N, C-alpha and C positions, 0 to 999 in steps of 0.2 A: 538608481544614482544618475546624476547628470555627467556624461562623459563626452568629451570632444576628441575625435579622432582625426589627425591630420595625415592625409595621404590615402588614396583609394586604390593603391595598388594590391598586389596579392595578399601581402599581410594585413594591411589595413582593411580590406574587404572580408577577409576571413575572421579577423578579430570583430569587426562590426556584427558579423553573422553570429559568433559565439555569444557576444555580449547582449545582443538584441533578444536572443532566445531566452535569456535570463532576466528579461523585463526591465532592463536599463534604459534610460533616456539618451539615445545615441545621436550625436550630430557629427557627420563626416564632411570634411572640407578637402577640395581638390580643385586643380585648374581644369581638369578634363570633364566637361559637362556631360558628355556621352557616357562616359564610365559611371558618373554619379546617377544619371537617370536609370541605367540598368540596375544599379544597386537599389534605388528607391522603389523600383517596380518589384523587387524580390524580397524586400524587408521593410519593417516598420521603423524607418529612421528618417531623420532631417538631413538633407544634403544642401550644402552652399558651395557655388562655383566661384573660385577666386584664389588668390595667393595666400597660403596658409599662415604665412609670417606676417600678413598686414594687420595692423590693429582694427581697422574697420571691418575687415573680414571676420575676425574673431569676435568682434562686438555683435555682428549679424548672428553669430552662433550662440549668443547669450553667455559669453565667456565669464562674465561676472557671476554667473549662477553655477558654473561648472565646478565639480569636486575633483575632476581628474582630467588631465590633458596628456594624450599619447600622440607624440610626434613620430610618424613612420614614413614621411615622405622619402623620395629617392635622393633627396639633396640634404647633405649634413648641415650645411650652412643654414638652410631653411628651418631645419629642426632645432638647431641651436639658437637662432634668433627668436623663434616662435616661444620656446621655453622662457627666454628672457622677458619677452613682452607679457606672456601669461602671468609671470611672477610680479612684474613691475606695474602694469597697468590693471590687471584684473585679480591679483592675489589668489589665483588658482592654487589650491593647497599642494596637490601632488602633480608632479610633471615627469613623464617618462619619455626618453628620446632614444631613438635608434641612431647610433653613430657607427659608420663603416671604416672611415679613414684611419689608418694608424698614425697619420700625422696629427690628428687630435687626440686619439686614445693613449698615445704614449706620453702625453703631458698631462699628468693627473692634476696638476695645479690649476688647469683650466676648469675643473669640476669640483674644486674644493669650496671652502666656505666664501671665498671672495671671487670665485669664478662664476661659470654659467649656473643658474639656479635649477639643476637637474637633480631629481631625487634618486632616479634609477637610469643607468646607462645600459643599453641593450647593444651588444655587437653580434649581429647575426652570423658573421663569418667565423667568430671564435666559438659561438655555441655549435654551429655545425661542424667545425673541425674536431671539437671535444667529443661530439656525438659519433662521428665516424671513427675517431680514434679508439673509442670504447668497443665499438663492433669489430675493428681489427684485432683488438686484444682477445676477443672471444670468438674463434672461428666456429660458424654454425649458428650463431645468434642473430636474429633479425632486429632486435631492438634491446638495448641495455640501459636501464635507468637506475640512477643511484638514490639511495635514500638513508636517513639517520646517519649523516656524515659518512657516507660510504660504507656503513657497517653491512647494509642490506642492499641487494640489487634485484630488480624486477626484470626478468628475462624473457624475451619471446623466441621461440624456436618452432621451426616447421618440421613435424615428423616425417622422415624420409621413408621411402619405400624400401623394402629389403626382401631378400628371399624367404626369410621366416616371418610369420605373422607377428606383429607387435602386441604383446600381452600385458603391458604395464596398467596398472591402476595407481591412483594417489597412495593408497594403502600399501601396495607392494613397493613403491618407490621410497616411501618413508621407511619401511621395514628394512629395505636394502641399505639405506644410508645411516641407520642407527639413530645417533643422538643429534644429528644435523637439523638445524632449524630450516624447514621447508614448508611452503604452503602453495599447492597448485591452485591459482587464483581463479583462472576461467579457460575454456577451451572454445575455440572458434572452429565450426566444422560446417563446411558447405553452405555458408551464409547464415547459419544459426548460432546462437550463443548457449554455451552449456556451463552451468555453475556445478562443478564436479562434486559428488560425494566421495566417500573413501573407496567405493567399488565401481566407480564409473570407468568403463574401458576406454583407454587412449587408443585411437586409431591412426593408421598411416594417413598423412596429408592434413591431420589436425594442426592447427596453430595453437600452441600451449603457452600460457604465461604462468611463470612460477616466481616466487619470491624466496630468497635464501641468502645466507651469509655470502659475502664476497669471496671468501676463501674456499667455499663449497660450490661455486658456480660450475666450474669444469667438471666436477665429480657428478653433479646432477645431470649435466648435459651429455656426459658419457653414457648414462643410463637411458636417456631418451633417444639418442642417435648414435650410430657408429662414430667413433672418435675421429674428429677431423684433424689432420696434421697441423701443427703450428704454422702461422704465417711466417714467411722470411722475406720473399721477394715481392716488392710492391711497386707498381707504376702508377703514378698520379698524372692525369691528363688535365692540364690547366694550371698555370702559374700565377694566378691572381691572388686575391686575398684569402681565400679558402685553401687553395693548393699550397700557398706559401706557408700558411700557419700549419697546415697538416704535415707537410714535409719537415719543417722545423721540429715538430713534436715527435714525428715517427723515425727520424734519421738515426737517432741514438740507439735504437733497439731493432731496427730492420734495414735491409737493403733496399733503398729507395732510389727509383728513377723518377724524374719529373719531366714531362713534355710540355713545352710552351711554344705556341705559334710565332709570337712577336719576338724578334731578334733582340731588341733593347731590353725587354723584360727578361728574357732568357739570361742575358749577360748579367743583368742586376741579381737575378737568382743565384747564379754561379758564384757570385761575390758574397751573397748573404748566407748561402747554406754551406755547412762545413764537411758533410759527408755525403750528401745526395749527389747522384750524377744527373746533370741538367742537360736536356736535349732540345735543340731548337727545331720544331718541325710540326707536322700536322698529325695529331693522335689518331686520326681515322685513315692514315696512310698505311696500307697493308704491308708494304716493303719495310717501312720503319719499325712496325710492330714485330715483324718476324725477325729483322736484324737484331732487335733487342730481346730475343727469346721470350716472345709472349706465351708460348707454350709451357714455359717453366715459371710463370708468373703466378704467385698465389692469389693476389688481389689486383684487380685493374679498377682504379677509381677515377671516374670521370667528373671533374668538378669545374669545368669552365663555366662562363656566365650565359652560355647558350644551351638551352635544353635540347636542341636538335642535335648539336655536336655531341653532347653527352650521350644521348641515346644511341646515335649511330656508331660511335666510337666503343661504346661498351658492347653493343651487339657484334660488332667486328671482333673485338678482343675475345669475346666467348666463343665465336665460331673458329678463331684461330688457336684456341686451346687454353685460355686463361682459366684458371680453376674457379675462380669467383669474381663477379663483377658487380660494381656498385656505380650508381648514377644519380647525380644531383639534378632534380627536375622540380621546377617551380609551377609551371602551368597545370591547373587541375585537369584540364582536358587531356593532357599528356599522361598525367598519372593513371587516369582510368584506362588509357590505351595500352600502356606497357605493363601494368600491374599483373602479376601471374604469368609473365611471359619468360623470355630467356635471361633477362637481367635478374641477377640474384637479389639485389637490394636496392630499392628505390628510396632516396632520402629526400624528404620535403623539407626545404629551409623554412618554408612558412609554418609547418606544424611545430618544428623544433623551437622556432622564435615565439610562436603564440604560448607555448607551454610556459616559457620563462616570462613572458608578459603577464599571463594569467596568475603567476605566483604573486605578483604585486598588486592585483586587483581584487582577487578573492577576499571576502570577509573572514575576519578571524585571523589567528596567528599562524597562518599557512606558510610553510617554508619551501615546499616543492609542489609544483603542478606539471603534470606531463599529459599531453594530448595523445590518445591511443586511437587506432582503427580510424585514420583520417578524421579525427576530431569527434567521433560519435561517442566516445568514452573518455574517461580521464582517471588517472591515478594521482592522489594527492597525499601530501604529509602535513600534519598540523602539530602544533604544540598545544596542549591543553592548559587553559588558563582559569583562574578563579578558584572558588572553594565550593563546599557542599551547598552553600546558600546562594551563590551567585551563579553556578554552572549547573546545566542540565544532565551532565554526565559524571562529574567528579563524585566518587563514592558509590557509582553504580557498577555492577558487573557488566562486562562486555555484552553478554547474552541478553541483558535487560534494556539495552539501548534501542530505542525504537527507530531503526533505520528504515528508509524506504526499501521496497522490494528489490531494487536494482543497485543498492549500495551494500559493500561488503567491507567489513574490517579485516585487513590481511594480518596485521601484527600490531602489537603494542611494545615500545621500547622504552625502557626506564633505566637510564645510565648505561651499564654494560649488560643489562638483563633484556632478553628478548622473549616475548611470549607470542606464540602463534597456535592457533587452534585452541587456545585456552579461554573458553567463553566464561569461565568462572573469574578470571582475572579482574581485579577491581581497578577502576581508573582512578589515577592520582594526579594531582596538580604537577605540571612539567613533563608529564608522559608525552611520548610522541605517538600518534596514531597514523597508521598507513592505511588508506582506503581505496577501494576501486569502485567507481561509480560508472555503471554501464549505460545509464540514460542520463545525458545532460540536462534534461528538463527537471531532474531532481536535485540539481547543484544547490539552488537557493534553500531548499528544504534541509538538506544536509548541513549547509553553513549555519542556518538558523539554529539547528540542533546543538551545535558545538560552540557558538559564540557566547561571549560573556559581556553584559553590560552594553554600553554604547561604544561601538568600535570605530576607529579610524583606519586609515589606509597606510600601508608601508610600515 
């Protein structure tokens, strides 16, 4: 597929890497020639230096041949204008734009049938806020992903060390939970990937991904780890777009304090938020944190727009006694540096955003895509289309679907019925399948297996 990506920042570069690996024809446009040269040296893509919203620059990228345009520059106005030009001058069928400002997002008419011709709007701040909110809801989880209209959730937990040896297997967990739907999807151990059988021994320090019903998540987690106390006291460092959204979402159910360095922004937050305590100051100031009882804080969440500030304040909060710390980190080099260290949860806005973007790019009727393990794996949900004559899977038993080695069907959902581990279940039209793909190079093969007829996008 011919795809034009506008913006070679962290999201644009990571997205280009994902899509180039899947043998798409990628052109990326940005004003920064040095950054583009670096990308071209590492990927098989075409790069063009220039303003992404200029018609002549888009024409250089053969916009008239493009099937998809993804506008993820750092400027909302550039993204909006580029989508308008893509539709008016080049008739690009599908246009996706990243829009950050609430000044645009709160006016839905701007993106209606008479507004900007954008097929999919992506708000990274909202996606990140929702992602962090789910993590706060489930203490002890390091990833919480929704499927089947939130009937099911894929949860990642790290098995903690304890005084007694951990002796669970998938079989013992399922036996302890009785009729609960649960699938132990994959175990990551010391850099290796394990597809568990019923008798696989789960060990301390394993990272375990399991799929279960939303109502049963806490029960499963209590079997895997000592029960974590519920979160009550939360400190958010950073009152920007992410921090504001997060405080707005959490303040109804938790005791929230938000620390913002800028005095004008802090004053605006105090007016906007109804229950949160707003503090003007530096979140990496030890005296301020101590005065706000950091030692009694359940979660310290650093979400400023500066990676360095997030890392330092989260490390300080942990040292001063915060029970759990989270940090929003964009730069891949910093992710490598802090992963596995004293910060409990690292949130990458790029990975969260890319999952949402991929949902609208994948072939077939795919409704959810989540990037796992720094983009090396994916969990996807698709709705089965067609009939026995037009589909390769309708009417077949799950066990007879010829999936590649590193792809697993975790569940089949049919209305209110959930099938896990039922390899004899027969696939029907409109079923939802939830799959785990551990090798991204197999994505196209999986898509081809489940697609029906000539497909379009969105």
